[in-house]
N, C-alpha and C positions, 0 to 999 in steps of 0.2 A: 489597536485592533479591537473593534467592537462587535458584539453579537448581532447577527442579522435577525431582526424582529420576526418571530414566528417560525424561523427555520427549524429549530430543534423540535418544536411542537409538531410541525409537518412531518419531519423525519420519524418522530415517534409514532405518529398516526399511521404512516406507511408501514412501519415496522410491525405494529400491532395487527394491521390488516393482513400482512404477509404471514405472520405467525398463525393467525386464526385459520387462514386457508390451508396452510401446511398441516396444521393439526387435524383439520377435517379430512384431508386426503390420507394422511398416515393412519388415522384411526379407522377409516373406512376400508382402505386398501390392504393394509398390513396390521390388522389388530394385534395388540400385545406388544407393539414396539414401545420401548421406553422413551417417553417424550422428554425426559430430563436431559437427554443428549442433544436436544435441539437448541443450540446456543444462540438465542436471539434476545439476550438480556440487555445488551448495550451496543451502541454503534461502534464501528471500527474504522480506522483510516483507510481510504481507498488509495489516495496518493498524497504526497507531501508538497503539492504545488502551493503557491501563496495566493489565497488561503488554502489550507488543506481541506479535502472533501471526505465526508463520512457516509457510511451506509450500514444497514443491517443486513446480515447474511447468515444463512444456516445450511448445514449439510447433515443428513442422517440416513442410515441404512435400515430398511425394514425387510421382512421376509414374506414373500408371497405365499398365501395358504396353499397347501398341496392340492386342494380340490379345485383351485381356480387356475385355468389356463392363462398363459401370458397374454394372449390376444384379448381375452375377456377383461383382464385387468387394465390393459391399455384403453380399451373402449370405455371402461368405467371411469378411469382417471379423466379422460377427455370430457365425458358427460358431466362429471362433477364440476370441473372448471367452467364449462360452458354455462351450466345452470347458475353459477355464481357471477356470471357476467364477464368472464375472462375471454380474451381472444386466444383461441386454441389452435395448435398445430401439432402434427406428428411427423416424425422423421425416422427412417430406418438408418441407424448409424453404422451398423455392422451386422454380420450374419447372426440372426436370432435376437438382436437387440433393437428396441424402439424407444425413442425419447418423445414424451408428450410435453409440449411447452405451453405455457400460459403467460399472457401479458395483460396487465391492467393497471392503469394510473401510474405507469412507470415501473411498477413491480414486475418481477419475472420469476417464474417457477419452472423447474424441470423435474419430470418423473421418468427415470430410466428403468426400463423393464427388460429383463433378459429371458430369452426362451431356453437358455442353456443352464441357468441356475435360478434359485428362488430369490436371489437378492434383488431388492428394489431400492434404488437410490433416489432420495428426495433432496432437492436443493432449491434455494430461493434467495433473492436479494432485492433490496429496494434500490431506487436510483441514488446516485452519489450527490450529496448536497454539501455546500459550504455552510458552516454554521456561524462564521464571522467574516468580517471584511478583511482585506489585505492589511498586513501589519506594516507599520512604518519602520523600515530597517535603518539601523544606525551602524555604520562601519566601526568596528572596534578600534580602540586606541592602540598604537604600536607598543610592543613590549620593550623595544629598544630604539633609541635614537642615537645620533652621533655623540650626544652629550652623555649618554648613560651606558655606553659600551664598556664592557669589561676590558681592561688592558690586555693587549695581545689578540683582540678579536676585531672582526669587521662585521658590518651589517650584512645579514643574509642577502645574497644577490637575487634570490627568488622572490622574497616577500618584502625586502627593504626594511626589515626590522619589525614588520607587522606581527609576526609569529603565527597568526592565523593564515589559513590557506588564501592566497591572493586571488584565486579563481572564484571562490564562493564567499570570500570574506568571513570565513569561519562558520558558515551556516551548515556545511556538510552537503547541501543540496543546491541546485541551481534554481532560478526563479520558476522554471517549468516543473519543479518537483523531482527531477531526475537526480540521482546521486552524482555528486561532483566528480568528474573524471580525474581531477588533479589530486585530490586528497582521498578519493574513494570513500567519502563520508566521514573521514577521520577529523575534519575541521582544522587541523594544524597544517602549517606549511610542511610539505614533504621533504624539504631540504634541511631545514634547521630543527624540525620537529617541535616547533613552538617556541624555540629559544630566541628567535629574532636575530641571532648573531652566530658567527662561525669562528672557530679558532684558526688563526693564520697558520699555525704550525701543522694543522691537520688538513689544509686545503690541498687538493690534487692539482697537478699542473694545469689541467683543464679549468678547474674552478678559479685558479689564480688569474686567468685571462679576463675575468669579470672585473678585476680591480687594477686599473691602470697604475695606481700608486705602488703596486707590488711588482710590477714588471722590472726585471733585472735585480730585484732584491733576493738575497739568499733565502733558500727554502728551509 
């Protein structure tokens, strides 16, 4: 898996632009808000597809000054974003609450203003970018083979000795990034729990049906 040339630099550039715009909005609309809570220091994983994608995102709460009506703050937020070249929209999401949205170069910002309280929520995120190419996956070696079975054991009927989850091959996730439904992200075979083998003496009658050589044998 190799890094994509310029991908991290572009993501960092978008993250810096997003933070600068959020800082301007917060400082102007809700002065006194502690900017140390605006966590935009490092990108985070958006999804675990192959390759995983990353973005910068931040969420912070400010307080609308008592002398500023909610409608005025909405108008001011929209004006600041428009002046900076953002595509601006407003939407009333519930009684007394309006969300001002901004979009620019893939970045998005929301300013949620409530007429029922002084709280103002600022949030923003960059687009999600892959920083490296798809990795070359190698199926793990089985933990047990017919030659390495413990006496009195048989290969797990679910993973055939692999030990790892046979659905995701031990990755915990599918190629689309979704958590593996077989192991629920645990990586190991859900039947043998990673052992690759099962004790014959502990097999249920149903499990014994997977082994023709055990049919008719005493339990």
